[in-house]
Structures are given as C-alpha cells and as structure tokens.
C-alpha positions as CSV (number, residue, x, y, z in Angstrom):
1,M,110.6,83.6,75.9
2,S,112.6,80.8,77.5
3,T,113.8,77.3,76.8
4,V,113.7,74.2,79.0
5,S,116.9,73.8,80.9
6,F,117.8,70.2,80.3
7,N,120.5,68.9,82.6
8,R,121.8,65.6,81.1
9,I,122.4,63.1,83.9
10,I,122.9,59.6,82.6
11,F,124.0,56.7,84.7
12,S,126.3,54.0,83.3
13,I,126.2,50.3,83.7
14,L,128.8,49.2,86.2
15,A,131.8,46.9,85.9
16,I,131.8,44.4,88.7
17,S,134.8,42.2,89.6
18,F,134.0,38.8,90.8
19,V,135.8,35.5,91.4
20,L,134.2,32.2,90.4
21,T,133.2,29.5,92.9
22,G,131.6,26.1,92.4
23,C,132.1,23.2,90.1
24,V,134.1,23.3,86.8
25,S,131.1,22.5,84.6
26,K,129.1,25.4,86.0
27,E,132.0,27.7,85.8
28,K,132.4,27.4,82.0
29,T,129.0,28.8,81.1
30,T,129.1,31.3,84.1
31,E,132.5,32.5,83.1
32,R,131.4,33.1,79.5
33,M,128.3,34.9,80.6
34,Y,130.3,37.0,83.1
35,Q,132.7,38.0,80.3
36,A,129.9,38.8,77.9
37,L,128.2,41.1,80.4
38,E,131.5,42.8,81.3
39,N,132.2,43.2,77.5
40,I,129.0,45.2,77.4
41,V,130.3,47.5,80.0
42,E,133.6,47.9,78.2
43,S,131.8,48.7,74.9
44,E,129.9,51.5,76.6
45,K,133.0,53.3,77.9
46,A,132.9,55.6,74.9
47,F,129.2,56.3,75.7
48,E,130.1,57.2,79.3
49,E,132.9,59.5,78.1
50,Q,130.4,61.7,76.1
51,Q,128.3,62.7,79.1
52,D,130.5,65.4,80.8
53,P,131.4,67.1,77.5
54,L,127.8,67.2,76.5
55,V,126.8,68.7,79.8
56,E,129.4,71.4,79.4
57,L,128.4,72.2,75.8
58,E,124.7,72.4,76.9
59,K,125.7,74.9,79.6
60,Q,127.7,77.0,77.2
61,E,124.9,77.1,74.7
62,K,122.4,78.0,77.4
63,E,124.7,80.9,78.5
64,I,124.9,82.1,74.9
65,Y,121.1,82.0,74.5
66,N,120.7,84.0,77.7
67,Q,123.1,86.6,76.4
68,I,121.1,86.9,73.2
69,M,117.9,87.3,75.1
70,A,119.5,90.0,77.3
71,L,120.7,91.9,74.2
72,G,117.4,92.3,72.4
73,M,117.0,92.3,68.6
74,K,118.3,95.8,68.1
75,Q,122.0,94.7,68.6
76,H,121.8,92.5,65.6
77,D,125.5,92.2,64.8
78,E,126.3,90.9,68.3
79,I,123.3,88.5,68.1
80,V,124.6,87.1,64.8
81,K,128.0,86.6,66.3
82,L,126.6,84.8,69.4
83,A,124.2,82.7,67.2
84,D,127.1,81.5,65.1
85,E,128.9,80.4,68.3
86,A,125.8,78.5,69.4
87,L,125.5,76.8,66.0
88,S,129.1,75.7,66.3
89,I,128.4,74.2,69.8
90,I,125.3,72.4,68.3
91,D,127.6,70.7,65.8
92,K,129.9,69.6,68.6
93,R,126.9,68.3,70.6
94,R,125.8,66.3,67.5
95,E,129.3,64.8,67.2
96,H,129.2,63.6,70.8
97,L,125.7,62.2,70.3
98,Q,126.9,60.2,67.4
99,K,129.8,58.8,69.4
100,E,127.3,57.9,72.1
101,I,125.1,56.1,69.6
102,D,128.0,54.2,68.1
103,S,129.0,53.0,71.6
104,I,125.5,51.8,72.3
105,N,125.5,50.0,69.0
106,A,128.8,48.2,69.9
107,S,127.1,47.3,73.2
108,K,124.2,45.7,71.3
109,T,126.7,43.4,69.5
110,E,128.1,42.2,72.8
111,F,124.5,41.8,74.1
112,K,123.7,39.3,71.4
113,N,126.5,37.1,72.7
114,A,125.0,37.2,76.2
115,E,121.6,36.2,74.8
116,E,123.2,33.2,73.1
117,I,125.0,32.1,76.3
118,K,121.8,32.6,78.4
119,N,120.2,29.8,76.3
120,E,122.9,27.4,77.5
121,I,122.3,27.9,81.2
122,D,120.9,24.8,82.8
123,N,120.1,26.1,86.3
124,S,116.5,27.3,86.2
125,E,116.9,30.1,88.8
126,Q,120.1,31.4,87.1
127,K,118.4,31.3,83.7
128,K,115.4,33.2,85.1
129,K,117.6,35.9,86.5
130,A,119.6,36.1,83.3
131,T,116.4,36.4,81.3
132,E,115.1,39.2,83.5
133,L,118.5,40.9,83.3
134,L,118.6,40.8,79.5
135,E,115.0,41.9,79.2
136,I,115.9,45.1,81.1
137,M,118.8,45.7,78.9
138,S,116.7,45.2,75.8
139,N,114.2,47.8,77.0
140,R,117.2,50.1,77.9
141,Y,118.3,50.0,74.3
142,K,114.9,50.8,73.1
143,V,114.7,53.8,75.4
144,H,118.1,55.0,74.4
145,N,117.0,54.9,70.8
146,K,114.0,57.1,71.7
147,L,116.3,59.4,73.7
148,A,118.8,59.8,70.9
149,K,116.0,60.5,68.4
150,E,114.4,63.2,70.6
151,Y,117.8,64.7,71.4
152,S,118.6,64.8,67.7
153,S,115.3,66.5,67.1
154,A,116.2,69.0,69.8
155,L,119.5,69.8,68.1
156,D,117.7,70.3,64.8
157,N,115.3,72.7,66.4
158,D,118.0,74.5,68.4
159,K,119.8,75.0,65.1
160,E,116.7,76.4,63.5
161,L,116.2,78.8,66.5
162,Y,119.6,80.4,66.1
163,Q,119.2,80.7,62.4
164,M,115.9,82.5,63.0
165,L,117.7,84.8,65.5
166,K,120.2,85.7,62.8
167,N,117.2,87.0,60.7
168,E,116.8,90.6,61.6
169,S,113.2,90.8,60.4
170,I,112.0,87.7,62.3
171,S,108.9,88.4,64.4
172,Y,108.7,87.8,68.1
173,E,105.7,85.6,67.6
174,K,107.6,83.2,65.3
175,L,110.4,83.0,67.8
176,E,108.0,82.4,70.7
177,D,106.2,79.7,68.8
178,H,109.5,78.0,68.0
179,V,110.6,78.1,71.6
180,T,107.3,76.5,72.6
181,I,108.1,73.6,70.3
182,L,111.6,73.4,71.8
183,N,110.2,73.2,75.3
184,T,108.0,70.3,74.3
185,I,110.9,68.4,72.7
186,Y,113.2,69.0,75.6
187,Q,110.5,67.7,78.0
188,K,110.5,64.5,75.9
189,V,114.3,64.3,76.1
190,Y,114.1,64.8,79.9
191,D,111.4,62.1,80.3
192,A,113.4,59.6,78.1
193,N,116.6,60.4,80.0
194,E,114.8,59.7,83.3
195,E,113.5,56.4,82.0
196,F,116.9,55.4,80.7
197,N,118.5,56.1,84.0
198,E,115.9,54.0,85.9
199,L,116.5,51.1,83.5
200,T,120.2,51.4,83.9
201,A,119.8,51.3,87.7
202,Q,117.6,48.3,87.4
203,Y,120.1,46.5,85.2
204,N,123.0,47.1,87.6
205,R,120.9,45.7,90.5
206,K,119.7,42.7,88.5
207,K,123.3,42.0,87.2
208,L,124.5,41.8,90.8
209,E,121.7,39.4,91.7
210,F,122.5,37.2,88.7
211,Y,126.2,37.1,89.6
212,E,125.4,36.1,93.2
213,E,123.0,33.4,92.1
214,A,125.6,32.1,89.6
215,G,128.1,31.6,92.5
216,L,130.3,34.6,91.9
217,K,131.8,36.5,94.8
218,L,133.2,40.0,94.9
219,E,137.0,39.9,94.7
220,N,137.4,42.2,97.7
221,E,135.1,40.2,99.9
C-alpha cells in the first residue's frame, strides 16, 4: 500500500524591468499595459510564497505516512499519535492552499485591467501579441482552478485516510481501496501542476515578446 509522491513544483510569472522608448502617444498606453502586467506579478507574490512551505509540509506528511506503514496496525496508540500529527499538517496545507487561491484571485482583478487596456492598443502587431499573452493567462487561471480543486480533493481524502488509520478495526482492503483513490487524485494534481507550469512558462516568454514589440528595453541592456 503506497501513495503517489507528489512533488509540488510551480513556476511563477516573472517581474521584468524595462525602460520605455518611442513617441509619447505610444508610451501612454504601453506604460499602462506594462504597469498592469507587473501588477499581476505583484499580486501573485503571496502565491509564490506558499510553494516552499507546501513542499515542506508535503514531505513531513509523507514521512509520517511511511512511519505508520512501518509500524503496522498492532501499534495502534503510536499510529493514532502519528495520524493526529498528519491531520494537523493537512490543516496547515489547506491554509496555504487558500492563501494561494486568494493571491490568484487578486491577480485576476489586475488581469481585468490589462484586458481593458489591450482594447486601446492601436498597433495591430502589439495588439496581437497582447491578445495572445492574455489568452495564455486566461487559460492559466482555468488550469489553476482545476489544480486547486484537485488538490483540495486530495487533502479531503488524505484526511479521510488518517481518520481510517485511527480506526483499530479498519480492514486492510478498505485502506488499500482508499489509497488507490488517492493515487488517482494525486495523478490529476500532478498533471494539472505540469499544465500550469507550462502555461506559466509560455506566459513569461510571450510577455517578453510583447514588451519588445511595444518598444521596451531591459534596464540593464
């Protein structure tokens, strides 16, 4: 009986420092779009801050699970103690997940501003790249929503597993069935995590392309 080992690796959208070049009329819209996109980055700082603590908590819980499996059901008092520790960790994981969701929701608010500014862009090539950029971000939000739901489901089922382990009369078959369910859920979490990271990488590349097309240059160039 074993669970999927899910290693959370989430990329963040990058803050990029540029200086404006070109005519004043173009700068006004470009400047506003630049600020809106960098505000998205700022709003996701809390999201980024949750990743390392979540990884550490996942590792701690996995270690506890392995300890329980090594004990066997005969050492019930020790299993109950360890299960309670794991349940406490699950609560902490859920708190970090909620902070992550709140940060993404704040990002969505800034994203709406960027969408409005995009409609004011006159240059067709700039508008095309801005549209592609924002479409990627829109898909990224959808995938994060899926990721958060699957992760929340995993937490619910993790909690149920440890509650089952505290039951001295629980059968091995029921535990095995539940672990199978958990494996399936964590595979979905892993897949959504991979998709989210790919969209984040695409967004970072496309944002750089847009900035360059809009006549922005890196400050350190």
